[in-house]
Phi, psi and omega in degrees: 000126182284156181294126179288149177231155178249147177289158179303331180282344183239071177226150178298152177295320176233130177209153177298142179303145180264126180290151177229110002285157180293148179289163176294159184214146171271009185303317180298320178297316181291317178300317180297319179297315181300312185286341178275327192246348184245157178237166177288146178277206184301141181138190184295336182255020184310129176083349179282153177307136184291130178235124182281141171288156181308318182291327178292319178297315180296323180294313179300322179301316180288324182297329184255024173294149181217164179276124185297327183284317185262346184061027178253147181295145181278315186275124176251338182215142183216151173230122178239128178229132174218161172296168177300146171087011182259013176084026179298316186297314180293322178297315179299315179297319180296318179295320179299317180292325176294323177290337179278317190217010182281184185294339179245018179294141181284168171292141179051059180296143179224110192231100171282125175262109194240148174211169185289332183234162176300318184296314181291321178297321180291326178298313181291312181296320179297324177296315178299320181298316179293316182300331180272310188289338179269002182252188187286348183262004188306319186291349182270359186229155168256120188245126180236180184296326186237002178205156175236127182244140172282134187288317193262002180197166178297136179171130188210137169236136187211158183272137177227135174244124181298335179298334182278342184076165177202146178254347185214125179278358181067213179232065184290146173263337178210125179245120182244121182249118183262148178046064186298338180295344179268354181276077183243167178061225182294343181292337177300325181295323178299318177299318180297315181298313182292318180292322178296329182292342180296337181295344181282347183236143177286148175060029181285155184230134172247121181238117179251137183219143184192164161260156182301153174256199178249355183228118181278351176271059182221177176304312179296314182300317180292321179294320180292324177301316177294319180297323178296325178293325175292315182298326181278349183089359179295325179238139175254115180210084182294345180281349181248118178258125176240134166222111183238106180273119181201168178271138177289162181287351187285347183283140178273103183277005175275349181239154177296322181296318179294320179294319180297315180298321179294317179296318181293327177287320189279332189256101184291340181268007175275141000267008187307303175219025167242117184271103183298320180298320180293319179292327175298317179296326180297336181297338178264000185250337183233160177303142185299324180295324178289320179300316180294320182293313184286320191251344175247355178059043178252145170284113180224120179279134179305141183294340182259011175292147190272282183236124179290154182300322182295315180297321181294314185289344175295339183264008181289135175221098185275358180278330183291136177232160177276143182250129177309135182089352182293145179283129185224149166258126182253123175262126180238121175236114187254156175217175180260309184211310191288317180265189181259155170250127190225140173240121174238159178234147175229129178283169182292342176261015170085026177261122185261133178236137170278116180278309181195145176223142176238116175216146182292126180292149180298335180275353181276111183262011181286113182289346183260008182296138174222164178295130180286095187299326178298319177296318179300314181299319181295320179293318177302315182296320179297317179297315183292329178282332186271328187235163172276077191250148171239130181269132170246106193245137174277121193282332188306126177083351183231026184299318183293321178293318179297323177297318179293320179295324178295321178297320183285314194248001175060230185282010172275009178235131177226145176271129178234093182285105185290344178281350179276105188293333178298331180265320186284323181305306179297326179294318178295318180297318180296318180296312182298318180299319180296321178291315183296322181272342183072018184244129172083009179213130171222168180211172188274001178080016181303124178299323180295315179297320178298319179297314180295320178301314184287344177280346189288134165249169182232157176231130183278130176235175180294343179258008180114187181287142170236159187273138177217168169279169177299322173205162193303318184268012182300136176282352181283114187277148181230008189298324179295326177295316178299314180299320180294319178299316180297315180298318180296319179291327179300328178301322180299319178294321183287342183261008178291158180300146182309319180295323178288321181300325181296337182269351184285124176271086191308314187292346181250019181305000000 
């Protein structure tokens, strides 16, 4: 099989330099195995023999390049990016199966198929399962819901969700990470553990695949930054293969012609099974930043995002600690089950600390889980006994507790209704200004608080911006951000002149 080539119009925006002459490759052998033994998964071609698109064939050829002298594979790590709908999932599944049982599969293959969530991991693993079990090799494997085993020798492919965490990467021969833009927060550590485990096996491969996200200060963003340096020739690293299909900035997205040209550049599977006309129509149906991210594979931050993670983390100061007896403003944002309950503190000099947060873990499948109110009450009492603290509490769902705290602590408790835009708008503006200027606000670097801050979207009101989720049912929590704004604003109330303070009706704030 001759080496596949792409036309100048069908090339990734960023790709690893091509050697001249090109090195030898097992790509043709692997492509032939895939098309002989695998079938298409769910969709219009279900059960039909798997056929690779030209760009997929060219990618596999580059992925399996090897050194002629040592007969060892050149690529040890790879990043592939395409817009949605270009067949990434089936390509990824096909490569995983080739690493499990193909012509260049290692002895005793161990292949974690990983994604940030159970659902995404199951989508990828389920595709691989169908592609194998509906084809001619089905009888050679034992196939289960979460793993595929080779019958006559050691060999295993299995599903992993970063949301579940992991303490041991085992001894993988190939680690495949899907939709890397979702591997944020603590999920990055799971990626680190699994990728580090590859060092235990010879000729191991790490394959990362994704569509662009909205924040470049992430695992994917940092990896793509390095990949761009390779593509430009600034860095030489033949062990890292990058192919990132996206639209260049030169296209005029104000016109249909410009949008069409951008779509044709970014989508390697057009027109075979990516309908450009349909995607053009979508530009009038969804927000433009989402359209660019999904269909042009561009990093585009939503216009209504509040504070980016990078700007927020610049204000982290982990050396500052709270001193018993210190005067504090406490922000309390409570929930019952779906959202988080959070207690934050702000010092008189504007340093924000996350005291405690209760939120249902992604791995917790208990439908009856609720916030442990007794624990919340105990933490509040400990804070009030330890510090000269005043609570500013959002009342919905917690009226009885706030009433009890008022009975215990008197005027050290104030109600701060965050749904009241006349109060929340100016508080949000004051908080944002402090972050933007870098003056008068620091924080303890809490990852949970940073995550909630970066999840916030805003809605413009006559009193200024107020905090919202991206959409009402979004699983991305923002309660710690709300609590921090309340605590920061509470400092302003606590710093009023004594004569003015005497006139403040705390409980009706």
